[in-house]
N, CA, C and O atoms as a Maestro MAE file, in Angstrom:
{
 s_m_m2io_version
 :::
 2.0.0
}

f_m_ct {
 s_m_title
 :::
 protein
 m_atom[268] {
  # First column is atom index #
  i_m_mmod_type
  r_m_x_coord
  r_m_y_coord
  r_m_z_coord
  i_m_residue_number
  s_m_chain_name
  s_m_pdb_residue_name
  s_m_pdb_atom_name
  i_m_atomic_number
  :::
  1 25 -2.023 -25.532 5.652 1 A "MET " " N  " 7
  2 3 -1.817 -24.090 5.742 1 A "MET " " CA " 6
  3 2 -3.068 -23.447 6.353 1 A "MET " " C  " 6
  4 15 -4.183 -23.703 5.897 1 A "MET " " O  " 8
  5 25 -2.889 -22.633 7.359 2 A "ASN " " N  " 7
  6 3 -3.973 -21.927 8.007 2 A "ASN " " CA " 6
  7 2 -4.418 -20.763 7.123 2 A "ASN " " C  " 6
  8 15 -3.593 -19.950 6.708 2 A "ASN " " O  " 8
  9 25 -5.719 -20.680 6.832 3 A "ASP " " N  " 7
  10 3 -6.245 -19.644 5.939 3 A "ASP " " CA " 6
  11 2 -6.838 -18.443 6.670 3 A "ASP " " C  " 6
  12 15 -7.590 -17.678 6.066 3 A "ASP " " O  " 8
  13 25 -6.521 -18.254 7.955 4 A "ASP " " N  " 7
  14 3 -7.062 -17.123 8.708 4 A "ASP " " CA " 6
  15 2 -6.688 -15.782 8.090 4 A "ASP " " C  " 6
  16 15 -7.440 -14.817 8.230 4 A "ASP " " O  " 8
  17 25 -5.559 -15.698 7.419 5 A "TRP " " N  " 7
  18 3 -5.108 -14.445 6.810 5 A "TRP " " CA " 6
  19 2 -6.090 -13.949 5.749 5 A "TRP " " C  " 6
  20 15 -6.116 -12.756 5.448 5 A "TRP " " O  " 8
  21 25 -6.900 -14.851 5.176 6 A "LYS " " N  " 7
  22 3 -7.859 -14.459 4.138 6 A "LYS " " CA " 6
  23 2 -8.987 -13.583 4.687 6 A "LYS " " C  " 6
  24 15 -9.622 -12.847 3.931 6 A "LYS " " O  " 8
  25 25 -9.238 -13.658 5.982 7 A "LYS " " N  " 7
  26 3 -10.305 -12.865 6.599 7 A "LYS " " CA " 6
  27 2 -9.945 -11.377 6.671 7 A "LYS " " C  " 6
  28 15 -10.830 -10.522 6.682 7 A "LYS " " O  " 8
  29 25 -8.671 -11.078 6.718 8 A "ASP " " N  " 7
  30 3 -8.190 -9.695 6.796 8 A "ASP " " CA " 6
  31 2 -6.884 -9.612 6.016 8 A "ASP " " C  " 6
  32 15 -5.800 -9.596 6.599 8 A "ASP " " O  " 8
  33 25 -6.997 -9.560 4.697 9 A "ARG " " N  " 7
  34 3 -5.822 -9.629 3.831 9 A "ARG " " CA " 6
  35 2 -4.832 -8.502 4.084 9 A "ARG " " C  " 6
  36 15 -3.625 -8.739 4.142 9 A "ARG " " O  " 8
  37 25 -5.335 -7.268 4.235 10 A "PHE " " N  " 7
  38 3 -4.431 -6.142 4.450 10 A "PHE " " CA " 6
  39 2 -3.792 -6.199 5.836 10 A "PHE " " C  " 6
  40 15 -2.608 -5.904 5.995 10 A "PHE " " O  " 8
  41 25 -4.579 -6.577 6.824 11 A "GLY " " N  " 7
  42 3 -4.011 -6.742 8.161 11 A "GLY " " CA " 6
  43 2 -2.927 -7.805 8.163 11 A "GLY " " C  " 6
  44 15 -1.887 -7.646 8.801 11 A "GLY " " O  " 8
  45 25 -3.180 -8.900 7.439 12 A "ALA " " N  " 7
  46 3 -2.192 -9.980 7.339 12 A "ALA " " CA " 6
  47 2 -0.933 -9.502 6.619 12 A "ALA " " C  " 6
  48 15 0.177 -9.909 6.960 12 A "ALA " " O  " 8
  49 25 -1.113 -8.639 5.623 13 A "ILE " " N  " 7
  50 3 0.060 -8.067 4.942 13 A "ILE " " CA " 6
  51 2 0.875 -7.242 5.928 13 A "ILE " " C  " 6
  52 15 2.097 -7.376 5.993 13 A "ILE " " O  " 8
  53 25 0.203 -6.393 6.692 14 A "GLU " " N  " 7
  54 3 0.899 -5.529 7.643 14 A "GLU " " CA " 6
  55 2 1.570 -6.325 8.764 14 A "GLU " " C  " 6
  56 15 2.589 -5.900 9.308 14 A "GLU " " O  " 8
  57 25 0.991 -7.489 9.108 15 A "ARG " " N  " 7
  58 3 1.584 -8.353 10.142 15 A "ARG " " CA " 6
  59 2 2.583 -9.347 9.553 15 A "ARG " " C  " 6
  60 15 3.128 -10.191 10.264 15 A "ARG " " O  " 8
  61 25 2.815 -9.234 8.247 16 A "ASN " " N  " 7
  62 3 3.720 -10.150 7.540 16 A "ASN " " CA " 6
  63 2 3.250 -11.602 7.657 16 A "ASN " " C  " 6
  64 15 4.060 -12.515 7.823 16 A "ASN " " O  " 8
  65 25 1.913 -11.806 7.567 17 A "GLU " " N  " 7
  66 3 1.328 -13.135 7.692 17 A "GLU " " CA " 6
  67 2 0.617 -13.586 6.420 17 A "GLU " " C  " 6
  68 15 0.057 -14.681 6.389 17 A "GLU " " O  " 8
  69 25 0.628 -12.771 5.377 18 A "ASN " " N  " 7
  70 3 -0.045 -13.131 4.132 18 A "ASN " " CA " 6
  71 2 0.978 -13.838 3.237 18 A "ASN " " C  " 6
  72 15 1.886 -13.198 2.707 18 A "ASN " " O  " 8
  73 25 0.832 -15.157 3.069 19 A "PRO " " N  " 7
  74 3 1.829 -15.921 2.318 19 A "PRO " " CA " 6
  75 2 1.786 -15.680 0.806 19 A "PRO " " C  " 6
  76 15 2.651 -16.172 0.081 19 A "PRO " " O  " 8
  77 25 0.802 -14.939 0.329 20 A "MET " " N  " 7
  78 3 0.657 -14.723 -1.102 20 A "MET " " CA " 6
  79 2 1.376 -13.473 -1.595 20 A "MET " " C  " 6
  80 15 1.448 -13.251 -2.804 20 A "MET " " O  " 8
  81 25 1.909 -12.652 -0.697 21 A "VAL " " N  " 7
  82 3 2.573 -11.404 -1.081 21 A "VAL " " CA " 6
  83 2 3.879 -11.698 -1.808 21 A "VAL " " C  " 6
  84 15 4.734 -12.436 -1.318 21 A "VAL " " O  " 8
  85 25 4.009 -11.103 -2.989 22 A "LEU " " N  " 7
  86 3 5.248 -11.211 -3.750 22 A "LEU " " CA " 6
  87 2 6.205 -10.090 -3.378 22 A "LEU " " C  " 6
  88 15 7.378 -10.326 -3.088 22 A "LEU " " O  " 8
  89 25 5.674 -8.837 -3.390 23 A "THR " " N  " 7
  90 3 6.523 -7.685 -3.086 23 A "THR " " CA " 6
  91 2 5.677 -6.448 -2.816 23 A "THR " " C  " 6
  92 15 4.519 -6.369 -3.224 23 A "THR " " O  " 8
  93 25 6.274 -5.486 -2.122 24 A "LYS " " N  " 7
  94 3 5.668 -4.160 -1.936 24 A "LYS " " CA " 6
  95 2 6.111 -3.318 -3.105 24 A "LYS " " C  " 6
  96 15 7.292 -3.293 -3.451 24 A "LYS " " O  " 8
  97 25 5.164 -2.626 -3.719 25 A "MET " " N  " 7
  98 3 5.469 -1.749 -4.845 25 A "MET " " CA " 6
  99 2 5.107 -0.320 -4.464 25 A "MET " " C  " 6
  100 15 4.533 -0.089 -3.400 25 A "MET " " O  " 8
  101 25 5.430 0.624 -5.307 26 A "LYS " " N  " 7
  102 3 5.144 2.038 -5.028 26 A "LYS " " CA " 6
  103 2 3.659 2.264 -4.755 26 A "LYS " " C  " 6
  104 15 3.303 3.069 -3.895 26 A "LYS " " O  " 8
  105 25 2.790 1.558 -5.482 27 A "SER " " N  " 7
  106 3 1.354 1.816 -5.379 27 A "SER " " CA " 6
  107 2 0.592 0.754 -4.601 27 A "SER " " C  " 6
  108 15 -0.625 0.865 -4.449 27 A "SER " " O  " 8
  109 25 1.266 -0.259 -4.112 28 A "GLY " " N  " 7
  110 3 0.557 -1.291 -3.369 28 A "GLY " " CA " 6
  111 2 1.364 -2.567 -3.238 28 A "GLY " " C  " 6
  112 15 2.595 -2.545 -3.225 28 A "GLY " " O  " 8
  113 25 0.650 -3.679 -3.142 29 A "TYR " " N  " 7
  114 3 1.272 -4.985 -2.965 29 A "TYR " " CA " 6
  115 2 0.926 -5.905 -4.121 29 A "TYR " " C  " 6
  116 15 -0.246 -6.042 -4.473 29 A "TYR " " O  " 8
  117 25 1.914 -6.526 -4.706 30 A "ALA " " N  " 7
  118 3 1.700 -7.554 -5.718 30 A "ALA " " CA " 6
  119 2 1.538 -8.874 -4.977 30 A "ALA " " C  " 6
  120 15 2.392 -9.255 -4.176 30 A "ALA " " O  " 8
  121 25 0.434 -9.572 -5.250 31 A "VAL " " N  " 7
  122 3 0.161 -10.841 -4.573 31 A "VAL " " CA " 6
  123 2 -0.208 -11.912 -5.596 31 A "VAL " " C  " 6
  124 15 -0.739 -11.613 -6.666 31 A "VAL " " O  " 8
  125 25 0.079 -13.143 -5.251 32 A "ILE " " N  " 7
  126 3 -0.331 -14.275 -6.072 32 A "ILE " " CA " 6
  127 2 -1.830 -14.470 -5.868 32 A "ILE " " C  " 6
  128 15 -2.314 -14.426 -4.737 32 A "ILE " " O  " 8
  129 25 -2.571 -14.687 -6.961 33 A "GLY " " N  " 7
  130 3 -4.005 -14.924 -6.857 33 A "GLY " " CA " 6
  131 2 -4.294 -16.207 -6.096 33 A "GLY " " C  " 6
  132 15 -3.629 -17.221 -6.309 33 A "GLY " " O  " 8
  133 25 -5.298 -16.167 -5.196 34 A "ASP " " N  " 7
  134 3 -5.668 -17.358 -4.421 34 A "ASP " " CA " 6
  135 2 -6.087 -18.499 -5.347 34 A "ASP " " C  " 6
  136 15 -5.704 -19.652 -5.150 34 A "ASP " " O  " 8
  137 25 -6.873 -18.156 -6.349 35 A "THR " " N  " 7
  138 3 -7.336 -19.130 -7.324 35 A "THR " " CA " 6
  139 2 -6.548 -18.906 -8.601 35 A "THR " " C  " 6
  140 15 -6.507 -17.791 -9.120 35 A "THR " " O  " 8
  141 25 -5.939 -19.928 -9.098 36 A "GLN " " N  " 7
  142 3 -5.095 -19.812 -10.283 36 A "GLN " " CA " 6
  143 2 -5.856 -20.240 -11.535 36 A "GLN " " C  " 6
  144 15 -5.735 -21.380 -11.983 36 A "GLN " " O  " 8
  145 25 -6.638 -19.322 -12.096 37 A "PHE " " N  " 7
  146 3 -7.323 -19.589 -13.359 37 A "PHE " " CA " 6
  147 2 -6.286 -19.784 -14.467 37 A "PHE " " C  " 6
  148 15 -6.431 -20.642 -15.338 37 A "PHE " " O  " 8
  149 25 -5.258 -18.976 -14.404 38 A "LEU " " N  " 7
  150 3 -4.120 -19.078 -15.311 38 A "LEU " " CA " 6
  151 2 -2.865 -19.189 -14.448 38 A "LEU " " C  " 6
  152 15 -2.742 -18.448 -13.473 38 A "LEU " " O  " 8
  153 25 -1.940 -20.075 -14.765 39 A "PRO " " N  " 7
  154 3 -0.720 -20.190 -13.965 39 A "PRO " " CA " 6
  155 2 0.007 -18.840 -13.866 39 A "PRO " " C  " 6
  156 15 0.240 -18.170 -14.872 39 A "PRO " " O  " 8
  157 25 0.356 -18.461 -12.639 40 A "GLY " " N  " 7
  158 3 1.063 -17.207 -12.422 40 A "GLY " " CA " 6
  159 2 0.160 -16.002 -12.228 40 A "GLY " " C  " 6
  160 15 0.649 -14.874 -12.159 40 A "GLY " " O  " 8
  161 25 -1.162 -16.214 -12.138 41 A "TYR " " N  " 7
  162 3 -2.123 -15.118 -11.962 41 A "TYR " " CA " 6
  163 2 -1.775 -14.308 -10.720 41 A "TYR " " C  " 6
  164 15 -1.635 -14.857 -9.628 41 A "TYR " " O  " 8
  165 25 -1.637 -12.997 -10.897 42 A "CYS " " N  " 7
  166 3 -1.290 -12.092 -9.802 42 A "CYS " " CA " 6
  167 2 -2.248 -10.907 -9.778 42 A "CYS " " C  " 6
  168 15 -2.909 -10.601 -10.771 42 A "CYS " " O  " 8
  169 25 -2.309 -10.252 -8.632 43 A "VAL " " N  " 7
  170 3 -3.190 -9.105 -8.416 43 A "VAL " " CA " 6
  171 2 -2.370 -8.008 -7.744 43 A "VAL " " C  " 6
  172 15 -1.449 -8.296 -6.980 43 A "VAL " " O  " 8
  173 25 -2.704 -6.759 -8.028 44 A "LEU " " N  " 7
  174 3 -2.078 -5.640 -7.329 44 A "LEU " " CA " 6
  175 2 -3.112 -5.018 -6.402 44 A "LEU " " C  " 6
  176 15 -4.124 -4.487 -6.859 44 A "LEU " " O  " 8
  177 25 -2.858 -5.083 -5.111 45 A "PHE " " N  " 7
  178 3 -3.719 -4.434 -4.120 45 A "PHE " " CA " 6
  179 2 -3.211 -3.017 -3.922 45 A "PHE " " C  " 6
  180 15 -2.049 -2.816 -3.568 45 A "PHE " " O  " 8
  181 25 -4.069 -2.038 -4.146 46 A "ALA " " N  " 7
  182 3 -3.690 -0.646 -3.903 46 A "ALA " " CA " 6
  183 2 -3.433 -0.441 -2.413 46 A "ALA " " C  " 6
  184 15 -4.135 -0.993 -1.566 46 A "ALA " " O  " 8
  185 25 -2.423 0.357 -2.113 47 A "TYR " " N  " 7
  186 3 -2.148 0.710 -0.732 47 A "TYR " " CA " 6
  187 2 -1.782 2.178 -0.674 47 A "TYR " " C  " 6
  188 15 -0.860 2.597 -1.373 47 A "TYR " " O  " 8
  189 25 -2.463 2.973 0.128 48 A "PRO " " N  " 7
  190 3 -3.412 2.538 1.142 48 A "PRO " " CA " 6
  191 2 -4.667 1.926 0.523 48 A "PRO " " C  " 6
  192 15 -5.024 2.210 -0.620 48 A "PRO " " O  " 8
  193 25 -5.319 1.083 1.312 49 A "LYS " " N  " 7
  194 3 -6.506 0.351 0.872 49 A "LYS " " CA " 6
  195 2 -7.627 1.334 0.510 49 A "LYS " " C  " 6
  196 15 -7.919 2.263 1.263 49 A "LYS " " O  " 8
  197 25 -8.239 1.118 -0.635 50 A "VAL " " N  " 7
  198 3 -9.375 1.924 -1.079 50 A "VAL " " CA " 6
  199 2 -10.460 0.987 -1.605 50 A "VAL " " C  " 6
  200 15 -10.184 -0.162 -1.950 50 A "VAL " " O  " 8
  201 25 -11.673 1.478 -1.662 51 A "GLY " " N  " 7
  202 3 -12.788 0.673 -2.153 51 A "GLY " " CA " 6
  203 2 -12.844 0.585 -3.661 51 A "GLY " " C  " 6
  204 15 -13.409 -0.357 -4.216 51 A "GLY " " O  " 8
  205 25 -12.251 1.576 -4.329 52 A "SER " " N  " 7
  206 3 -12.325 1.652 -5.781 52 A "SER " " CA " 6
  207 2 -11.136 2.445 -6.303 52 A "SER " " C  " 6
  208 15 -10.587 3.295 -5.602 52 A "SER " " O  " 8
  209 25 -10.749 2.162 -7.529 53 A "LEU " " N  " 7
  210 3 -9.679 2.927 -8.168 53 A "LEU " " CA " 6
  211 2 -10.017 4.416 -8.174 53 A "LEU " " C  " 6
  212 15 -9.128 5.258 -8.050 53 A "LEU " " O  " 8
  213 25 -11.277 4.734 -8.317 54 A "GLU " " N  " 7
  214 3 -11.714 6.137 -8.338 54 A "GLU " " CA " 6
  215 2 -11.510 6.846 -6.998 54 A "GLU " " C  " 6
  216 15 -11.525 8.076 -6.941 54 A "GLU " " O  " 8
  217 25 -11.320 6.083 -5.924 55 A "ASP " " N  " 7
  218 3 -11.091 6.678 -4.607 55 A "ASP " " CA " 6
  219 2 -9.654 7.162 -4.419 55 A "ASP " " C  " 6
  220 15 -9.359 7.868 -3.454 55 A "ASP " " O  " 8
  221 25 -8.762 6.786 -5.336 56 A "LEU " " N  " 7
  222 3 -7.370 7.215 -5.249 56 A "LEU " " CA " 6
  223 2 -7.206 8.635 -5.769 56 A "LEU " " C  " 6
  224 15 -7.976 9.087 -6.618 56 A "LEU " " O  " 8
  225 25 -6.207 9.330 -5.260 57 A "SER " " N  " 7
  226 3 -5.866 10.642 -5.800 57 A "SER " " CA " 6
  227 2 -5.359 10.447 -7.226 57 A "SER " " C  " 6
  228 15 -5.036 9.326 -7.618 57 A "SER " " O  " 8
  229 25 -5.288 11.509 -7.992 58 A "LEU " " N  " 7
  230 3 -4.797 11.410 -9.370 58 A "LEU " " CA " 6
  231 2 -3.377 10.854 -9.401 58 A "LEU " " C  " 6
  232 15 -3.059 10.005 -10.233 58 A "LEU " " O  " 8
  233 25 -2.523 11.334 -8.494 59 A "GLU " " N  " 7
  234 3 -1.142 10.847 -8.443 59 A "GLU " " CA " 6
  235 2 -1.101 9.350 -8.114 59 A "GLU " " C  " 6
  236 15 -0.380 8.592 -8.764 59 A "GLU " " O  " 8
  237 25 -1.869 8.925 -7.111 60 A "ALA " " N  " 7
  238 3 -1.887 7.514 -6.722 60 A "ALA " " CA " 6
  239 2 -2.480 6.651 -7.840 60 A "ALA " " C  " 6
  240 15 -2.006 5.542 -8.088 60 A "ALA " " O  " 8
  241 25 -3.504 7.156 -8.503 61 A "LYS " " N  " 7
  242 3 -4.125 6.427 -9.614 61 A "LYS " " CA " 6
  243 2 -3.125 6.252 -10.762 61 A "LYS " " C  " 6
  244 15 -3.053 5.187 -11.376 61 A "LYS " " O  " 8
  245 25 -2.365 7.295 -11.038 62 A "THR " " N  " 7
  246 3 -1.353 7.235 -12.090 62 A "THR " " CA " 6
  247 2 -0.275 6.216 -11.731 62 A "THR " " C  " 6
  248 15 0.132 5.419 -12.576 62 A "THR " " O  " 8
  249 25 0.189 6.238 -10.481 63 A "ASP " " N  " 7
  250 3 1.188 5.270 -10.034 63 A "ASP " " CA " 6
  251 2 0.659 3.844 -10.174 63 A "ASP " " C  " 6
  252 15 1.375 2.948 -10.621 63 A "ASP " " O  " 8
  253 25 -0.584 3.648 -9.791 64 A "PHE " " N  " 7
  254 3 -1.186 2.313 -9.829 64 A "PHE " " CA " 6
  255 2 -1.294 1.805 -11.282 64 A "PHE " " C  " 6
  256 15 -1.010 0.639 -11.558 64 A "PHE " " O  " 8
  257 25 -1.693 2.663 -12.173 65 A "CYS " " N  " 7
  258 3 -1.941 2.253 -13.561 65 A "CYS " " CA " 6
  259 2 -0.687 2.185 -14.424 65 A "CYS " " C  " 6
  260 15 -0.725 1.588 -15.500 65 A "CYS " " O  " 8
  261 25 0.410 2.770 -13.992 66 A "GLU " " N  " 7
  262 3 1.625 2.792 -14.802 66 A "GLU " " CA " 6
  263 2 2.532 1.608 -14.564 66 A "GLU " " C  " 6
  264 15 3.658 1.606 -15.062 66 A "GLU " " O  " 8
  265 25 2.113 0.635 -13.854 67 A "ILE " " N  " 7
  266 3 2.958 -0.518 -13.548 67 A "ILE " " CA " 6
  267 2 3.085 -1.416 -14.737 67 A "ILE " " C  " 6
  268 15 3.763 -2.441 -14.667 67 A "ILE " " O  " 8
  :::
 }
 m_bond[267] {
  # First column is bond index #
  i_m_from
  i_m_to
  i_m_order
  :::
  1 1 2 1
  2 2 3 1
  3 3 4 2
  4 3 5 1
  5 5 6 1
  6 6 7 1
  7 7 8 2
  8 7 9 1
  9 9 10 1
  10 10 11 1
  11 11 12 2
  12 11 13 1
  13 13 14 1
  14 14 15 1
  15 15 16 2
  16 15 17 1
  17 17 18 1
  18 18 19 1
  19 19 20 2
  20 19 21 1
  21 21 22 1
  22 22 23 1
  23 23 24 2
  24 23 25 1
  25 25 26 1
  26 26 27 1
  27 27 28 2
  28 27 29 1
  29 29 30 1
  30 30 31 1
  31 31 32 2
  32 31 33 1
  33 33 34 1
  34 34 35 1
  35 35 36 2
  36 35 37 1
  37 37 38 1
  38 38 39 1
  39 39 40 2
  40 39 41 1
  41 41 42 1
  42 42 43 1
  43 43 44 2
  44 43 45 1
  45 45 46 1
  46 46 47 1
  47 47 48 2
  48 47 49 1
  49 49 50 1
  50 50 51 1
  51 51 52 2
  52 51 53 1
  53 53 54 1
  54 54 55 1
  55 55 56 2
  56 55 57 1
  57 57 58 1
  58 58 59 1
  59 59 60 2
  60 59 61 1
  61 61 62 1
  62 62 63 1
  63 63 64 2
  64 63 65 1
  65 65 66 1
  66 66 67 1
  67 67 68 2
  68 67 69 1
  69 69 70 1
  70 70 71 1
  71 71 72 2
  72 71 73 1
  73 73 74 1
  74 74 75 1
  75 75 76 2
  76 75 77 1
  77 77 78 1
  78 78 79 1
  79 79 80 2
  80 79 81 1
  81 81 82 1
  82 82 83 1
  83 83 84 2
  84 83 85 1
  85 85 86 1
  86 86 87 1
  87 87 88 2
  88 87 89 1
  89 89 90 1
  90 90 91 1
  91 91 92 2
  92 91 93 1
  93 93 94 1
  94 94 95 1
  95 95 96 2
  96 95 97 1
  97 97 98 1
  98 98 99 1
  99 99 100 2
  100 99 101 1
  101 101 102 1
  102 102 103 1
  103 103 104 2
  104 103 105 1
  105 105 106 1
  106 106 107 1
  107 107 108 2
  108 107 109 1
  109 109 110 1
  110 110 111 1
  111 111 112 2
  112 111 113 1
  113 113 114 1
  114 114 115 1
  115 115 116 2
  116 115 117 1
  117 117 118 1
  118 118 119 1
  119 119 120 2
  120 119 121 1
  121 121 122 1
  122 122 123 1
  123 123 124 2
  124 123 125 1
  125 125 126 1
  126 126 127 1
  127 127 128 2
  128 127 129 1
  129 129 130 1
  130 130 131 1
  131 131 132 2
  132 131 133 1
  133 133 134 1
  134 134 135 1
  135 135 136 2
  136 135 137 1
  137 137 138 1
  138 138 139 1
  139 139 140 2
  140 139 141 1
  141 141 142 1
  142 142 143 1
  143 143 144 2
  144 143 145 1
  145 145 146 1
  146 146 147 1
  147 147 148 2
  148 147 149 1
  149 149 150 1
  150 150 151 1
  151 151 152 2
  152 151 153 1
  153 153 154 1
  154 154 155 1
  155 155 156 2
  156 155 157 1
  157 157 158 1
  158 158 159 1
  159 159 160 2
  160 159 161 1
  161 161 162 1
  162 162 163 1
  163 163 164 2
  164 163 165 1
  165 165 166 1
  166 166 167 1
  167 167 168 2
  168 167 169 1
  169 169 170 1
  170 170 171 1
  171 171 172 2
  172 171 173 1
  173 173 174 1
  174 174 175 1
  175 175 176 2
  176 175 177 1
  177 177 178 1
  178 178 179 1
  179 179 180 2
  180 179 181 1
  181 181 182 1
  182 182 183 1
  183 183 184 2
  184 183 185 1
  185 185 186 1
  186 186 187 1
  187 187 188 2
  188 187 189 1
  189 189 190 1
  190 190 191 1
  191 191 192 2
  192 191 193 1
  193 193 194 1
  194 194 195 1
  195 195 196 2
  196 195 197 1
  197 197 198 1
  198 198 199 1
  199 199 200 2
  200 199 201 1
  201 201 202 1
  202 202 203 1
  203 203 204 2
  204 203 205 1
  205 205 206 1
  206 206 207 1
  207 207 208 2
  208 207 209 1
  209 209 210 1
  210 210 211 1
  211 211 212 2
  212 211 213 1
  213 213 214 1
  214 214 215 1
  215 215 216 2
  216 215 217 1
  217 217 218 1
  218 218 219 1
  219 219 220 2
  220 219 221 1
  221 221 222 1
  222 222 223 1
  223 223 224 2
  224 223 225 1
  225 225 226 1
  226 226 227 1
  227 227 228 2
  228 227 229 1
  229 229 230 1
  230 230 231 1
  231 231 232 2
  232 231 233 1
  233 233 234 1
  234 234 235 1
  235 235 236 2
  236 235 237 1
  237 237 238 1
  238 238 239 1
  239 239 240 2
  240 239 241 1
  241 241 242 1
  242 242 243 1
  243 243 244 2
  244 243 245 1
  245 245 246 1
  246 246 247 1
  247 247 248 2
  248 247 249 1
  249 249 250 1
  250 250 251 1
  251 251 252 2
  252 251 253 1
  253 253 254 1
  254 254 255 1
  255 255 256 2
  256 255 257 1
  257 257 258 1
  258 258 259 1
  259 259 260 2
  260 259 261 1
  261 261 262 1
  262 262 263 1
  263 263 264 2
  264 263 265 1
  265 265 266 1
  266 266 267 1
  267 267 268 2
  :::
 }
}
């Protein structure tokens, strides 16, 4: 498996090239964790992309946290 998508995860998501994406959600993308510390480990990437949860608007932050 080519790991080039790891260099630009969001770009790979937008190009439909990120094999770890489970689904698009209201507040971002649910993806399978690259490293499986626990079987089934998943992460939610906020979308639009932000540097920190605090960078989201109150509405977007609420959507992200209510999942």
